[in-house]
N, C-alpha and C positions, 0 to 999 in steps of 0.2 A: 503493500499500499504506500502511495506518495502522498505527502501531506504539504500543502504551501502554507508558510508562515509570513504573513505581511504585518508589520508593527510599526507603530509610532508614525503615521502619516500625517498628524497634526493638521487635519483639514479645516479651513475656515469657510467664510462665505465666498461666493463666486467671484466677488472682486477684490478678495485678499490674497495677497502674495508675501506671507511673513518672511523677513530676511531676503525678500526680493525672489523667493522661490515659488513656482507655480505649482503648490502642493495637491491641488486637484488634479492637474494634468499627470503628476508623478504617480498618483494613486490609479489613474486610469491606465497609464503606461504598465505599472505592475500587473493590474489585471489582464492586460492585453498579452503580457509575456506568458501569462499562464496556459495559454492556448498552446504553447511550446512544450510548457512543463507536463500537461495534462495530468493533474493531480487528481486525487480521489475526493479530497475536500479542501477547503481554505479555512485557515485559522486568522482571525484579526486580532493582533495582540495588544490592543490598548493604546491609549493616548490618540483615539481616532480623531478628536477635536483639538483644534490649534490651542486654545485657552481653557475653555470649560464647557461641559456638556451642552449640547444645542440640539433640540429635537430636529429642526430643519436640516441640519449637516447630517444626523444620523439617517434621516429618510433618504437624502441623496445618495448616501453612501450604500444603504440597503437597497435602492433601486437598482444600483450599479451591480451588485454582486448577485441580485435576483436573477439577472441574465446569464449567468453560470449554469453549466450543465451539471452541477454537483452542489452538495451543501456547503454552507458557509456557517462557522461557529465564531463567537466573539466574546472576548473577555475585556473588562474595564482597565484603564490605567488613571494615573492620578490627575488627568486633565479630562476626564470623563464623569458623566453622571450614570450611575449604573442602571438607575430605574428607566431614564430616557432611552439609554442604549438599548435595553432589554426589550423595552416596548417597540423600537424600530426595527429591531431584527428578529422580532417575533420569538423572544426567548422569556419573555414574561412569566412563564410557568416554573422558569428556574430562579426566580428571585425569591431571595429569603431575607425578608425585611427591607433593608436598603442594599442588601449585597447580592450580586449575580454568581453564582457558583453552581456546578453541576459536573455529573459524570456520565460519559457517553461512551460506549464500546465501539473502537474504530477496526471495523473487520474482526471482532472478537478480542480485541487487545483493550484493555482497560485505559483510559484517558480521563484524566480530572482537570478541570477548569477553574481557577480558583480566581477570587476577587482581591486585589491589593490596592484598589483605587485609594484608600486612605492611607496607603505606606504600611499597613499592617492588616492583620486579619481579626474579626472578632472573637470572642469565645466560643460562639455557635459556630462559626466557621471551622476553628480549631477541631472543636469536637466531631463535626461531620468529616474533616480530613483524617483525623485520628481513626475513626470508625472504618472509613473506606480502606485506609492503609492496613489496619489491621485484617479486615477481610480479604485483602488482595496479597497478603504478605508472601505468598508462595508464587506470584506472578510479577514480571517485572513491569514497572508503571511508567507511564507517561504523563508529566503533568505540565500544563500551560498555565502561565502566570506573567503579570507586567513585570513585576520587579525580579530582578536577580535575588534568589533568596539568601544567598551567600556572597560576600564580598569578592569583587572580580579583579581587584587591583588595578581598576580605573579610577584614577586619583580623585578627579574631580567630582564624579558622581558617587563614589564610596564615602567622600567626605561629606557631601551636602544632600544627596538624595537617595540614599541607601534604604533598602527595605529595614524596618525597625525591629524585627523580630527574628534575626538570622539564627541567634542561639537556639531559640524555641524549634525552628525548623529543623536544624542539625540534630538536637536531641530526639526528635521525633522521628526521624528517618534514618540514622546513621545505624542503627541495630537492626533494621529489618533484613531478612535473608534475601532480598531481591535488590535488583538494580532499580535506581530511580532516575530517569532522565526529565530535566525541566527545560523546557523551551520558554525563553523569555525575551524580553525587550528592554525598553525604558533608558538603557546607557547609550543607545546610538552608536553602538561598536559591534564588531563581529569578534567573538572571543569564546574559548573553550575552557572551562574550569572543571578540574576533576577534585573531588574530595570524598576519598572512602567510597561508598557505593552510590554517590551522587554524581551525576554527569550534568553540568550547566551549560546549556547552549544560548551563549548571548546573541541577539540577532540584531543585524543593522536595520536603521529606518528607511523610510523611503522619502524622508525629509532631507536630512544630512547627517554625515559621521562624524563623531568626536575623536580627538587625539586622546588616547588613554593614560599618556606618560605626563601630564601636567596638572597641576593644582588649579589652573586658571581654565575657564570655558575656552576652548579651543576647537574650531571646526578643522577637521580633517580634509574631508571632500564633500561633494554633493551629489554623488552616484546614487542612484536607486539601489536599494539592496533586498533580496528577498531570499528567505532560507527555505529549502527544500528537505524534508525529512523522510526517509524511506524505511518502513517496517518491513524486515525481511525474516525469514526463518533463522537467518544467522544473528540477528539482533537488529539495532538501529543505525542506519547511516544518515550523514546529513552533509549537505552542501549549501554554499551560500552564491547565489548569483547577483551581478552587479550589472545594471543597464547602461 
């Protein structure tokens, strides 16, 4: 099974070009590339909106992905409103209070979709995640979440905008007898972090990519990035494509 992961598009209104970038066109270009990739599904990894959650922007994006011949799943980032996002993408049945999190088998493989839009997860979401991981402890698990759950040596983001509960995530996952692959965005960088049984795949944005080696906000380049994840009988393979 092949999964396309597009994250951090930061789409604004039709006349907005943040940092001079046509983010709407970038998003459309990324979707157009998927005709070459031919995935089984698309996952949108959060920060769909440029500044804060906007129903009209979500509806525009939902209209674009509705034209694809395969399903699209979405999670919320720190620039999103989980409820507005869920309603636009017809995921309202997965809302738990103000959080959007859910589990879906992808061709029989367990995949968990988390909500870190507040930079952390609520006690209810932690309980849900713990119960699912215990039930799936004999199966390798794929997790989609906006924030990297563990520090990634991306100095600016680790210092200013990191996930607030890394120790809690590590304590929950590290003693499981299975492998846990986390596909995430937020840092606007392509990177792989391995820690114990956790493989963290940081994915590039369709907006801009950041330099990881500086404590100052520094753009590396503006190429549109898309992550491909392949679930095979041998495990998980991943590749990043730049347009």
